[in-house]
N, C-alpha and C positions, 0 to 999 in steps of 0.2 A: 475243333477239338477231336481227339481220337475217340472212337466208339468204345464202349466197354467190352471186356473180354467175352467172347461168345460162349454161352453155356453149351450149346449144341455144336457139333463139328461143322466144319466148312469144307465143301468139296468144290474145287475148281476143275471144270471138265472141258475136254476137247482141245486143250492147249498144246502148243509146241514148247516143251520145257527144256531149257538149258540148265542142267544141274551143276555144272562145273566138275562133276565127278568123272565125266568122260568127255571126249572131244566131239560127240554127236548128240543132238537133242533127242528127247523122247517124244515121238509123234502121238497125237490124239491121247494125251496123258490126262490122268486125273490125279490131282494133288489133294490129299486129305489132311486137314489141319484140326488139331484138338489141343486145348489147354496151352496154346501158344507155341506148340511144336508141330513139326511135320510128322505125320503118322506114316504116310506112304506116298510114293510117286510112281505110278504104274500106268501102262497103256491100257485104256478101256477097262479100268477097274470098276467093279460094282460100287454103287454109292452106299455109304453107311446110313442106317435108318435115322431119320430126323435131321439130316444134314441140311444146312443152308447151301444151296447150289448156286454157283456162279458160272454161267455159261461163257466159255472162253474160246469157242471154236474160231479159228483164224487168228487168234491172238498168240503172242509170244510171252512166255514167263521166264524171268531170270532172277537171280539174287539181286538185291538192291545195289546201287552204285556205292563205291567207297573211294572218295577223293584222296589220293595218296599224298598230295601236297597242295594246299590251298590256303586262303586267308579270309574265308568267310567268318563273320563274327568278330573280326578285328578291325574292320574299317567299314563305315557306312557310306560316306561320301569322301572320295579320295582328295577332293579339293578343299574339304573342310577339316582343318587340322585337329579340331576338338573331337572328331569322330574317328580319328586314325590312330590306332594303338599298335601298329605293326612293328615298330622299331624304336630303338633309343638312339639319339644323336649325341648325347653327352651323359655325364654322370658316372657313378662307380660301377654300374652293373654291365657285365659283358656276358660271360657264360652263365651267370646266375639270373639273367633276365628271363622271366617266366611268363610267356604270353597267356597262359591259362587264366591268369588273374585279371585279364582284360577282355575275355570273351563275353560277348553280348548275345544271349539266347534270343533276344527279341529283334535282332538284326534282320531286316527284311530279306537279305541275301540268304540267311539261314532258312527262313520260311519258304522262300522260293526253291532252294535246293531240296528241301524235304518233299515238296510237292512234285519236284522233278525226278524223284526216285532215289535221292541220295540219303543213305542211312547213316553212314559214318564218314569221317574225314580226319585228316591230320592238318592242323593249322600251325603254321611256322612263322617265326619272326623274319622281318625283312633285314637287309644289310644295315649294320650299325654304323654310326658315325664316329664311334669312340674306340674301335678295335676290330679284330678279325672275327670275334665270336658274335653271332647274331643273337643267340639265346636259346631257350628251351621250348620245344614244340609241345603240342597237346593233342590227344586223340579225343574226338567229339563223337557223341551218339546223338543223332538229330531227332530222336523220338521227342514228342511234344511234352516237355517238362521244363521247369525253371532252370535247372542246372544241366547243361548239355555236355559239360566236360566229363568224359568217362575216365580219362587217365592223364593227369598232368605230368610234365617232364618225361615225355615219351621219347624224345631224341634231343640231342644237342646240335645246333646248327652253327656252321661257320661259313664264311663267304670267301672264296678264292677267285683268282682271275684278275685281269687287268683293271676292270672297273672298281675292284675292291682294294687295289694296291695303296690308295691314298690313306686307308685306315692303318696301314702298317708302315707308313713313312714314304711311300711312293714307288715301291718295287714289289713285284710278286714274289721275288726271292725272299723278301722280308716276311711275307705272309707265312711261308713254310718254316722259316727260322723261328718266328714267334710261336707257331703252333707246337713245334718240337720243344721249345723252351717251356711252354705252358704245361705240356704233358709231363716233362721231366720234373718241373717244380711240384706239380700236383702229386706225382709218384713219390718223390722224396719226402714231401711233407704230409702225405696221407697218414692218418692214424695218430698224429701227435695228440697228446692228451688235451691241449688247450686249443680252442678254435681260433685264437689269436696267434697267427703264425709269425715267424721272424720277418722283419721288414727289409731284408736284403734281396727279396725276390720281386719279379715284375707283377705278379698276380696278387689281388687282395684275397682275403680268406674266403669270401663268398664265392668267388670264381674257382678257387681251389676245391672247395667242397662240391661245386657243381661238376667238376671234371672227374671226381672220384668214381661215380658210376660208370663213366666211359672206360676208365682204366680197368674196372672190374668186369667189363663186358655185360653189364646190366642195362646199358644204354648205348645205342649206336651213335656214332658221330656222323652227322649228315653234312657232306661237303658240297656246297653249291659251286659247281665248276663246269665249264663248258669245254675248255681246250684239252687236247690229248695230254699235253705236258703236265697240266695241273692234275688231271685224273691219275696219271702215273705217280705224281708226288703223293697223292692221297693214298695210293696203294702201298707206297714205300713207308709212309708213316704207320699205316695199319700193320704192316709186317714188323716194323722195328719196335712198336709199342704193344703189339698183341691186342689191338682193339678192333671192334667191328665198325665198318665204314659203309655208308650208303652214298652213292653219287646222285645229286639232284641237278637236273639240267642236262648234262652229258651230251651236248650237241655233237661232240667228236668221240663219244664213247665207243662207237663202232670200230675205231682204230685199235682199241685195247680190248676187244670183245673176248678173246681167248684168255687174257690175263684176268679180266673181271670174273669170268666163269670159273676159272681154276681157284680163285680166291673167295668164291661165293659172295661176291659183292653185287648187290642189287643196284639198278639204275632207274630213277624216276625221270622220264624224259617227256619232251613235248613233241608229239608226232607232226605238228605243223611247222617245226623248225626246218627250213630248207634254204634259207637265205642268210648270208653273212651280215647280220645286223651289227656285228662288232668283229674285231680281229680275232676274238676268242672263238668265234663260230664260223670261221672261214671254211671249215670242213663239214658243215652241217649238210645232212642229206635226208630225204624223206623215208628211205628204207632203213634208217637207223634201228628202229624197233625190230624189223625182220632179222637183221644181221645179229643183233644182241640175243634175241630169242633163239635163233638157230644155233648159237654158240653155247646155249644153256644158261644165259643170264636171266635172273628174275627181273621182270620189268613192271613198272607202274607208270601211269600217265598223269601229267599235269599239263593242262592246255592253257597257256598264258596269253596268247594273242598279244605278245610283246608287253605282258604285264597287266593287261586289262582283266582277263577272265579268271585271275586268281581269286577275285573277290565277287564276281558277278557271273550269273548264268553257268555255274559250275557243272550242273547236270548235263544240259545240252552240249556244252563245250567238251566234256569228257567223251560223250558218245560220238560226237563229230570227229574228235581226234582218233578214237579207236577205229572208226570207219575209214579214215584216211590211211591209218596204219595197215588195215586189211587191203586197201586198194594198192598199197605199195609192198605187198607180199607177206604180211604177217598173217598166219592162220587165224581164222575167225574165232575159234575157241580160245586161243591164247590172247587175242585182243579183248575178248569178253572177260577173261580172268584178270587182265590188267586193270580193268575198271570196276571189278566187283569183288575180287578175292585176294589179289597179291598184296595189297596194302597192309592187310592184317598180318601177313607173314613178314613183310619187310620191317614193320614197326613193332614186331614182337608182341602182338596181342596175346594175352594169356589163353584165350579161346578164339582163334581166328574163325571168322564166319565166311560167308560167300559160297556156301554149298547147299543145294536143295536135295537133301537125302533124309531118310527116316531118322528121327531123333534130333535133327538140327532145329534151331530156332526157326519159327515160321516167319522169316523175313524174305519178302519177295515183291516183285513188281510185275503187274500184267500190262503189257505194251499193246498198243493198237496196230503195231507193225514191227518191222525189223528195228530193234533198239539201236543199231548202229547207223540208222538212217536219220538224219537231223529232223526230218518232218514228222517222225513218229513221236508219240507222247504216252505217258502213263495213263492207263484206264483206272487202275487201282494200285495202291501201295499198302502192304501189310508189314507191320513190325511187331514181332512176337505175337502174331495172330490177331492183332488189332488193326482194323482198317483206318488208315490215316486220311484226314481230310485233305483234298487237293485244292481247297480254297486258299487264295493268297490275296494280298492287297491288290495285286495286278488284276486278278480275275474279278474281284469285287468292283474295282474301278471300271473294268471293261463292261460288266453287266449293268452298272449304274448309268453309264453314259452312252452305251451302244443303242441306237434307235431300234425299236422293235421292227422286225422284218416287214410286218404287214402295215406299219405306220410310215414307212419310208416314202418320201415324196417321189413322184415320177422323175426320171432323168430329164434334165432340161433339153428342149429341142435344139438341134444344131442346124446351121445353115450351110 
């Protein structure tokens, strides 16, 4: 459990602090925390009287991780269907499918993500079997509490590309035709006094109501697309209907970098994508993030490992992906923002976090080394000034069954 809010201030001393306010860290910094907020972040600052001092010399401090697109809390064991609430395969719900109603705060993947330094996440629905709309995503706050859903219906997801064409009858052209028709129907029927709409349209009234916030630009339409042609179709729909679009996946987004930047369309990509696992990703390349960021596109990361890590090990996977992006040319500070700050801006959080400055919430992670190095790990995690326990089921099992060092039998003799 999280400790109680400290009555006395906390001073973290000697750290290298990446604030996200600049592109360089503050060396030998002291972070002063009081009443759940950051009071100051300065180099070699005097300690406030009565402060609890945390020595962090040689450590790195960053804002906590923010998973821009994941599925923690929606699936416990992928092979056990009764624990998998990521998608609908049939039934009346399409755009109206709301994954926030199925989020499990006790999911061990949530516990593990919290201990790995993840404070917030967007969880999104998987591809639907009954249409092009996957459903509505939710923003999570992973602080230890029974209800971790911070904001339901944070984005509306649809799935494009060759693998999703079956849901539209077999052709990707039908996907875009259905999307345009759905938006046109929702626009024409929006605001009618009765929720029961005329039945000469393709959408039911629940999906029409779900599309209204998209048309009003209160909700972004997240388009899961990899191929350049599909990304450009999404841009055309955004232009024609005046809606906000986010590209999720974007293996070939580098081909449309200038257009995405000029339209202020963000991309959430997987830095590990560099092999054509499908025909939609023939143009995948490891420097996708560098090209997009250099063009001025806001980027976030989702590290899927071909679909595995969307639900497991989200913290280490995010950091590894960011490190690989840096190895392929993305500036370090931009990679760090992609996993700590950008998601809040992309998903229109009312008060985006991810900055360690005076007056901000005291959300931070102390790392034992470079956070973009997979072998590094959190030493301490603070959310709103409260230190979060790093114990998980995995650590408890490790401690229970690991032989004590002094009790280990000698290694067997070899011949």
